[in-house]
C-alpha positions in Angstrom: 68.7 176.4 143.3 68.5 172.9 144.8 68.7 171.5 148.3 72.3 170.6 147.5 73.1 174.2 146.4 71.8 175.6 149.7 73.8 173.2 151.7 76.9 173.9 149.7 76.4 177.6 150.4 76.1 176.8 154.1 79.4 174.8 153.9 81.2 177.7 152.2 79.9 180.1 154.9 81.1 177.7 157.7 84.7 177.8 156.3 84.9 181.5 156.9 85.2 180.8 160.7 88.4 178.8 160.2 90.9 179.6 162.9 88.5 181.6 165.0 85.9 179.3 166.5 88.1 176.9 168.5 87.2 174.8 170.4 83.8 175.1 168.8 83.0 173.6 165.4 82.7 175.3 162.0 79.0 175.8 161.2 77.1 177.5 158.4 73.3 178.1 158.0 71.1 179.2 155.1 67.4 180.1 155.5 65.2 179.6 152.4 61.6 180.7 151.7 59.7 180.5 148.4 62.8 179.4 146.5 65.1 182.1 147.6 67.7 182.7 150.4 66.3 185.1 153.0 69.0 184.8 155.6 72.4 183.3 156.1 75.1 183.2 158.7 78.0 181.3 160.2 79.7 180.8 163.5 82.4 183.6 163.2 84.2 183.6 166.5 84.2 181.6 169.7 81.7 183.0 172.2 79.8 184.9 169.6 76.4 184.0 168.0 76.1 180.5 166.5 75.4 180.1 162.7 71.6 179.7 163.1 71.2 182.8 165.2 73.4 184.8 162.8 71.3 183.6 159.9 68.1 184.6 161.8 69.6 188.0 162.7 70.3 188.6 159.0 66.8 187.8 157.8 65.5 190.0 155.0 61.8 188.9 155.4 59.8 187.0 157.9 61.0 183.3 158.3 57.5 181.9 159.0 57.2 178.7 157.0 60.9 178.7 155.9 63.5 176.0 155.7 66.9 176.3 157.3 69.9 174.3 156.0 72.5 173.9 158.7 75.8 172.0 158.5 75.6 170.7 162.1 72.8 169.6 164.3 71.5 172.7 166.2 72.4 173.0 169.8 69.8 172.6 172.5 71.7 173.6 175.6 72.8 176.8 177.3 76.5 177.5 176.9 78.1 180.8 176.0 75.0 181.3 173.8 71.4 180.2 174.3 70.0 177.2 172.4 69.7 177.6 168.6 66.7 175.2 168.6 64.7 177.8 170.5 65.7 180.5 168.0 64.6 178.3 165.1 61.3 177.7 166.8 60.7 181.4 167.7 61.5 182.4 164.1 58.6 180.3 162.7 60.9 178.0 160.6 59.0 174.8 159.8 61.7 172.6 158.3 65.4 171.9 159.3 67.8 170.2 157.0 70.9 168.9 159.0 74.2 167.8 157.6 76.4 166.5 160.4 75.3 164.9 163.7 76.8 166.5 166.8 78.8 164.0 168.9 78.7 166.4 171.9 76.7 164.5 174.6 75.0 167.8 175.4 73.5 167.9 171.9 73.8 164.5 170.2 70.3 163.7 168.9 68.6 166.0 171.4 68.6 169.0 169.1 66.8 167.1 166.3 64.4 165.5 168.9 63.5 168.9 170.4 62.6 170.3 167.0 60.5 167.3 166.0 58.7 167.4 169.4 57.6 170.9 168.5 56.2 170.0 165.1 59.2 170.9 162.9 60.1 168.7 160.0 63.7 167.5 160.4 65.9 165.8 157.8 69.2 164.5 159.0 72.4 163.3 157.3 71.9 165.5 154.2 75.3 165.7 152.5 76.7 164.4 155.7 80.1 163.4 154.3 80.7 166.9 152.9 79.5 168.5 156.2 81.6 166.1 158.3 84.7 167.1 156.4 84.3 170.6 158.0 85.0 169.3 161.5 87.4 166.4 161.9 89.1 168.5 164.6 85.9 169.1 166.6 84.7 165.5 166.3 88.1 164.2 167.5 88.4 166.7 170.3 84.9 165.9 171.7 85.1 162.1 171.4 88.8 161.4 172.2 89.3 164.2 174.8 92.7 165.1 173.1 93.7 167.7 170.5 93.7 166.8 166.9 97.4 166.6 165.9 98.6 167.5 162.4 102.3 166.7 161.7 103.8 169.1 159.1 107.2 168.9 157.6 109.0 170.0 154.4 111.5 167.7 152.7 113.5 167.1 149.6 112.7 164.5 146.9 115.0 162.1 148.7 113.2 162.5 152.1 115.6 164.9 153.9 114.5 167.9 156.0 118.0 169.3 156.4 121.6 168.7 155.3 124.1 166.8 157.5 125.2 170.2 158.9 121.6 171.1 159.9 121.1 173.6 157.0 117.4 173.7 156.2 116.5 177.3 155.2 114.8 177.0 152.9 113.9 173.5 151.6 110.6 174.7 150.0 109.6 177.8 148.1 107.8 181.0 149.3 104.4 179.8 148.1 104.7 176.7 150.4 106.0 178.8 153.2 103.0 181.1 152.9 100.7 178.1 153.0 102.3 177.1 156.3 101.4 180.5 157.8 97.8 179.8 156.9 98.1 176.4 158.6 99.4 178.1 161.8 96.3 180.3 161.8 94.0 177.2 161.4 95.2 175.2 164.4 94.9 176.3 168.0 98.4 175.2 169.1 101.8 174.8 167.5 104.2 172.3 169.0 108.0 171.9 168.7 110.7 170.2 170.6 113.6 171.7 172.4 116.0 170.5 169.7 114.2 172.8 167.2 114.3 175.7 169.5 118.1 175.3 170.2 118.9 174.8 166.5 116.7 177.5 164.9 115.5 179.9 167.7 112.1 180.1 166.0 109.2 182.4 166.8 106.4 179.9 165.8 104.0 182.7 165.2 101.8 183.6 162.2 103.5 186.2 160.0 100.5 187.2 157.8 98.7 190.3 159.0 95.2 189.6 160.2 95.7 185.9 160.9 95.8 184.5 164.4 98.9 183.1 166.0 98.6 179.7 167.7 99.5 178.9 171.3 103.1 177.9 171.3 103.9 174.6 173.0 107.5 173.5 173.5 108.4 170.0 174.7 111.5 170.4 176.9 112.0 167.7 179.4 114.8 169.3 181.3 113.9 173.0 180.7 117.0 173.6 178.6 115.4 176.5 176.7 117.5 179.7 177.0 115.8 182.5 178.7 117.0 184.9 176.0 115.5 182.7 173.2 112.9 184.4 171.0 110.2 182.0 172.4 110.9 183.2 176.0 111.4 186.9 175.2 108.1 187.1 173.3 106.0 185.1 175.8 104.2 188.3 176.8 103.0 188.8 173.2 102.2 185.2 172.3 100.7 182.6 174.7 103.4 180.1 175.4 103.4 176.7 177.2 106.5 174.6 178.0 106.0 171.0 178.9 108.7 169.4 181.0 109.4 166.3 183.0 111.3 166.3 186.3 112.8 169.8 186.0 114.3 172.1 188.7 111.9 174.5 190.5 114.2 177.5 189.9 114.0 177.0 186.2 110.2 176.7 186.3 110.0 179.9 188.4 112.3 181.8 185.9 110.1 180.8 183.0 106.8 181.6 184.8 108.2 185.0 185.6 108.3 185.6 181.8 104.6 184.8 181.5 105.1 181.2 180.3 102.8 178.4 181.5 105.0 175.4 182.6 103.3 172.0 182.6 105.1 169.2 184.5 104.0 165.9 183.0 106.8 163.4 183.6 106.8 159.8 182.4 108.6 157.1 184.3 112.0 158.2 182.8 111.5 161.9 183.7 110.8 162.9 180.1 107.6 164.5 178.9 104.7 162.1 178.9 103.2 163.1 175.6 99.9 161.2 176.1 99.3 162.8 179.4 100.2 166.2 177.9 97.5 165.8 175.3 94.9 165.3 177.9 96.1 168.4 179.8 96.0 170.5 176.6 92.5 169.3 175.9 91.4 170.5 179.3 93.0 173.9 178.4 90.6 174.0 175.4 93.4 173.5 172.9 91.5 171.4 170.3 94.2 171.1 167.6 98.0 171.2 167.2 100.2 171.8 164.3 103.3 169.7 165.0 106.4 171.4 163.7 108.8 169.2 165.6 112.1 167.8 164.4 112.7 164.1 163.7 112.9 163.2 167.4 109.6 164.7 168.5 107.9 163.5 165.4 109.0 159.9 166.1 107.9 160.1 169.7 104.4 161.4 168.7 104.0 158.6 166.1 105.2 156.0 168.6 102.5 157.3 171.1 99.9 157.1 168.3 99.0 160.8 168.7 99.2 161.9 165.1 95.9 162.3 163.2 97.2 163.9 160.0 100.5 164.4 158.2 101.0 167.3 155.7 104.2 166.8 153.7 105.7 169.5 151.4 108.1 168.0 148.9 110.5 170.3 147.1 112.2 169.4 143.8 115.6 169.1 145.4 118.0 166.3 146.2 120.1 166.7 149.3 121.7 163.2 149.7 123.9 161.8 152.4 123.3 159.2 155.0 123.8 161.8 157.8 121.3 164.3 156.4 118.3 164.7 158.7 115.0 162.9 158.2 111.5 163.9 159.2 111.2 160.9 161.6 114.3 159.8 163.5 114.8 156.9 165.9 115.6 153.3 165.1 112.5 152.9 162.9 110.6 149.6 162.4 112.2 146.2 161.6 109.4 144.9 159.4 107.5 146.8 156.8 104.2 145.3 158.0 104.6 147.3 161.2 104.7 150.7 159.4 102.2 153.4 160.5 99.7 153.7 157.7 97.9 156.8 156.6 95.4 157.5 153.8 96.0 160.1 151.1 93.2 162.7 151.2 94.5 165.6 149.2 97.3 166.8 146.8 98.1 170.4 145.9 100.8 172.2 144.0 102.6 175.3 145.1 104.6 176.2 142.0 107.2 173.4 141.8 106.5 172.1 145.4 103.9 169.5 146.1 101.8 169.2 149.3 100.5 165.7 150.2 97.9 165.4 153.0 97.3 162.1 154.8 94.9 161.1 157.5 94.9 158.1 159.9 
């Protein structure tokens, strides 16, 4: 096996933590001695051992003189776990191959410097592009102080998410809908607007056994959400946040009595200040959001420049009609040069449906 093979193994291990490490990054580690893997591990769940310590714990022989391949710069500070740099040193590992650099100010460059200062050979930026692709969420969360937002919607070939009567169940097939359940597991929060709640009375949970449900976040400026809605009635089972503007205190109290966290973040018009909401959610350790809003919320999030990715499921159907609903409502732009531009990063097929993934 080559250096590249070992790092690819570390990357594949890191992905096993998807959905469980938030707000920490995905990290994998592989320890090699005399041309064979003697230990490997990954960060499996937030608050538990980091990848390097798991790899050391899983050693089959002594690691003295070994090389560790790790997808992200080892931490050098005390958090929920002690520094991984100290564990590497104690294990007798003499070479560290690092993929991504950690943008966290508590770590950035210090982990590598600590190792070098103790006589360990350090190679940085090895397969950095592939390793960076593990953690766009973490990098954005740390550097921008807001959650990483992924807008998701399903539409027909002619760009409609529902008919003029609001009928939308189901635009896409069961394979696409199953993929959406996996997305809900991947991201820490799921956001919808009050229009979606009033129209569909959704649960916004994950319906695949064993996968984690996201924190439900509803944007509801005037707190119009019915107390008998499924969102409200299941707030004791699924963590739920409702963001409002200038709303009556009696409505806030009624929702809080159901176990719902109500966040008042009004803008100058009394509606939800979406930018301020993102900062508040960051401070609540919500590092990522799957935006499943309707056309109104989608338009507002794009206008506020808060969308990092768009995932579009396209079904082989034609709905038609000028009054049929679109994924982004509002007046739209006047000139094509003012369009919000994304870059295509992935294409997948789910039977006859297509998933297009774009990133800012």
